[in-house]
C-alpha positions in Angstrom: -53.0 -8.5 -4.9 -55.3 -7.1 -7.6 -56.8 -3.7 -6.9 -60.3 -2.6 -8.0 -59.8 0.6 -9.9 -62.8 2.8 -10.7 -62.4 4.7 -14.0 -64.6 7.7 -14.2 -64.2 8.9 -17.9 -66.9 10.1 -20.3 -65.0 9.3 -23.5 -65.6 5.5 -24.2 -62.5 5.1 -26.3 -60.2 6.5 -23.6 -62.1 4.6 -20.9 -61.5 1.3 -22.8 -57.8 2.1 -23.2 -57.5 2.8 -19.5 -59.3 -0.4 -18.7 -57.0 -2.4 -21.0 -54.0 -0.9 -19.3 -55.3 -1.7 -15.9 -56.0 -5.3 -16.8 -52.5 -5.7 -18.2 -51.1 -4.3 -14.9 -53.0 -7.1 -13.1 -55.8 -5.1 -11.7 -59.6 -5.0 -12.1 -61.2 -2.1 -13.9 -64.7 -0.8 -13.0 -66.2 1.7 -15.5 -68.3 4.8 -15.1 -69.1 7.4 -17.7 -70.4 10.0 -15.2 -70.2 10.9 -11.6 -73.8 9.7 -11.1 -72.8 6.2 -12.4 -69.7 6.2 -10.2 -71.8 7.1 -7.1 -74.2 4.2 -7.8 -71.3 1.8 -8.2 -69.8 2.9 -4.9 -73.0 2.1 -3.1 -72.1 -1.5 -3.6 -68.3 -1.5 -4.2 -65.6 0.7 -2.6 -62.7 0.9 -5.1 -59.1 0.8 -4.0 -58.2 3.7 -6.4 -60.1 6.1 -8.6 -58.9 7.4 -12.0 -61.0 10.5 -12.3 -61.4 12.7 -15.4 -61.5 16.4 -14.7 -64.1 17.4 -17.4 -67.2 15.3 -16.9 -70.9 15.9 -17.8 -73.0 17.1 -14.9 -70.7 17.2 -11.8 -67.1 17.8 -12.7 -64.3 15.5 -11.6 -62.8 18.2 -9.3 -66.1 18.6 -7.5 -66.5 14.9 -7.2 -63.0 14.6 -5.7 -63.9 17.3 -3.2 -67.1 15.3 -2.2 -65.1 12.1 -1.9 -62.6 13.6 0.4 -65.3 15.1 2.6 -67.0 11.8 3.2 -65.8 9.5 6.0 -66.2 6.3 3.9 -64.5 7.5 0.8 -61.9 10.0 2.0 -59.1 7.5 2.2 -59.5 6.3 -1.4 -56.5 7.5 -3.5 -57.4 9.5 -6.6 -55.4 10.1 -9.8 -56.9 13.0 -11.8 -56.9 12.7 -15.6 -57.1 15.9 -17.6 -56.0 17.8 -20.7 -55.3 20.8 -18.5 -51.5 21.1 -18.2 -51.2 24.4 -16.4 -49.5 24.4 -13.1 -52.4 26.3 -11.4 -54.8 23.5 -12.5 -52.5 20.8 -11.2 -52.2 22.6 -7.8 -56.0 22.9 -7.7 -56.4 19.2 -8.3 -53.9 18.3 -5.6 -55.5 20.8 -3.1 -58.9 19.0 -3.2 -57.2 15.8 -2.2 -56.0 14.1 -5.5 -52.9 12.0 -5.0 -51.5 12.4 -8.4 -52.2 14.2 -11.7 -51.8 12.8 -15.2 -52.0 15.1 -18.2 -53.6 13.8 -21.5 -52.2 12.4 -23.7 -50.2 10.0 -21.5 -48.3 6.8 -22.2 -49.7 3.5 -20.8 -46.3 2.9 -19.1 -46.4 6.3 -17.3 -50.0 5.7 -16.1 -49.2 2.2 -14.8 -46.1 3.5 -13.0 -48.2 6.3 -11.4 -50.9 3.8 -10.4 -48.3 1.5 -8.8 -46.6 4.4 -7.0 -49.9 5.6 -5.5 -51.0 2.1 -4.5 -47.6 1.5 -2.9 -47.9 4.7 -0.9 -51.6 4.6 0.0 -52.6 0.9 -0.3 -49.4 -1.1 -0.2 -51.3 -4.4 0.4 -52.5 -4.0 -3.2 -49.0 -4.3 -4.7 -46.8 -7.3 -5.3 -43.8 -6.0 -3.5 -42.3 -8.2 -0.8 -42.5 -6.8 2.8 -39.9 -7.3 5.6 -41.0 -6.4 9.1 -40.2 -7.7 12.6 -38.2 -10.7 11.3 -41.0 -11.8 8.9 -40.9 -11.7 5.1 -44.1 -11.8 3.1 -44.0 -12.3 -0.6 -47.4 -11.6 -2.3 -46.2 -13.1 -5.6 -45.3 -16.5 -4.2 -47.9 -16.3 -1.5 -45.2 -17.2 1.1 -44.3 -16.0 4.6 -40.9 -16.9 6.0 -39.1 -16.3 9.3 -35.6 -17.5 10.1 -35.4 -19.0 6.6 -38.3 -21.2 7.4 -41.8 -21.1 5.8 -44.8 -20.3 7.9 -48.0 -22.1 6.8 -50.9 -19.7 6.6 -54.5 -20.1 5.3 -55.6 -17.7 2.6 -57.5 -15.4 5.0 -54.6 -15.4 7.5 -52.2 -14.5 4.7 -54.4 -11.6 3.6 -54.8 -10.4 7.2 -51.0 -10.5 7.8 -50.4 -8.8 4.5 -52.7 -6.0 5.5 -51.1 -5.7 8.9 -47.6 -5.6 7.6 -48.5 -3.1 4.9 -49.9 -0.8 7.6 -47.6 -1.4 10.6 -48.1 0.5 13.8 -51.6 1.6 12.9 -54.6 0.5 15.0 -57.3 -1.2 13.0 -60.9 -1.8 14.3 -62.6 -5.0 13.6 -64.9 -3.3 11.1 -62.0 -1.7 9.3 -60.3 -5.1 9.0 -63.5 -6.7 7.7 -63.8 -4.0 5.0 -60.1 -4.2 3.9 -59.4 -7.9 4.2 -62.8 -9.6 3.7 -64.3 -6.9 1.5 -67.3 -4.6 2.0 -69.7 -7.0 0.2 -69.0 -9.9 2.5 -71.3 -10.1 5.5 -69.7 -11.7 8.5 -69.7 -10.8 12.2 -67.0 -8.7 13.8 -66.0 -11.7 16.0 -64.9 -13.5 12.9 -61.9 -11.2 13.0 -61.0 -12.5 16.5 -61.1 -16.1 15.2 -58.7 -15.4 12.4 -56.4 -13.3 14.6 -56.1 -16.3 17.0 -55.3 -18.6 14.0 -52.7 -16.1 12.7 -51.0 -15.9 16.2 -51.0 -19.7 16.5 -49.3 -20.0 13.1 -46.7 -17.4 14.1 -45.9 -19.1 17.4 -43.6 -21.6 15.8 -41.1 -18.8 14.9 -41.8 -16.8 18.0 -43.5 -13.9 16.2 -47.0 -14.2 17.7 -46.6 -11.0 19.8 -46.2 -8.9 16.7 -50.0 -8.9 16.5 -51.1 -6.8 19.4 -54.5 -6.3 20.9 -55.4 -2.6 21.6 -58.0 -2.6 24.3 -61.3 -1.0 23.2 -59.9 -0.2 19.7 -58.8 -3.3 17.7 -55.5 -4.7 16.6 -52.1 -3.5 15.6 -49.0 -5.0 13.9 -45.9 -3.7 15.7 -42.3 -4.7 15.0 -41.0 -2.6 17.8 
C-alpha cells in the first residue's frame, strides 16, 4: 500500500531528489520547504511518515519534531531526520526528541529507501507490501489476496484494507474513529457506524473458513484482531 510521505526540506534540488526516490519506491511524496508549509499541509492531510531536515528556515526540524511528538494527533507519525550533522551527540539528540531514524547527508537513494521501508514496517506495517500470516490467515498486499486453508477468501476493497490494518496491528484495540482515520482516511467524511457495517461484512466473509471470531468487539472501546 502506498504511503503518503511528507518531505520537509528547504533545498529544492534535494527535495526533488527525495520525491523521485519516494515515487520509485511506490509511495506518494508531499513537499514542504518550511515548517510553516508543513503545518498548513497537515491541517488537511496527515502523512504516514515525515522526512524532516534538521536545518530549516524559521523553526528548526528538531523543534518541529518535538512539537509533533507532543501533539496527540501527530505523535504517532514516524519521523526520519535528514541532516549533514554526523556527530553522535546530534544523532542522540534527534532520537531523543522522538525521531525514528537518522540519515546523514549525503546519502544513497538505496539506503534512504531501505530506511523508509524499515521504519514503515516497524511503525506502519499496513503501508508495506510484505505478506502477513496471522491466526491461520495469509494476506498478500501485492496480489490483493487473502487465503485460509489454501482457499481464497473474497473481500471487497474496504474489507481488505480493514483486515490489512487489523492484521498489521494485531492485539491492539482500535476505536471507530481511529479505524476511520487509518482505513478510510482523514479527509473522508463518513459516520462512525460505517465501521460497524464493514466489520459485519468482514466477519461474514471470514465465516466460510471459520475465522470470523478473530475480529473481536471490545465493549465501549472498539475492535481488535486477535489470533490467540
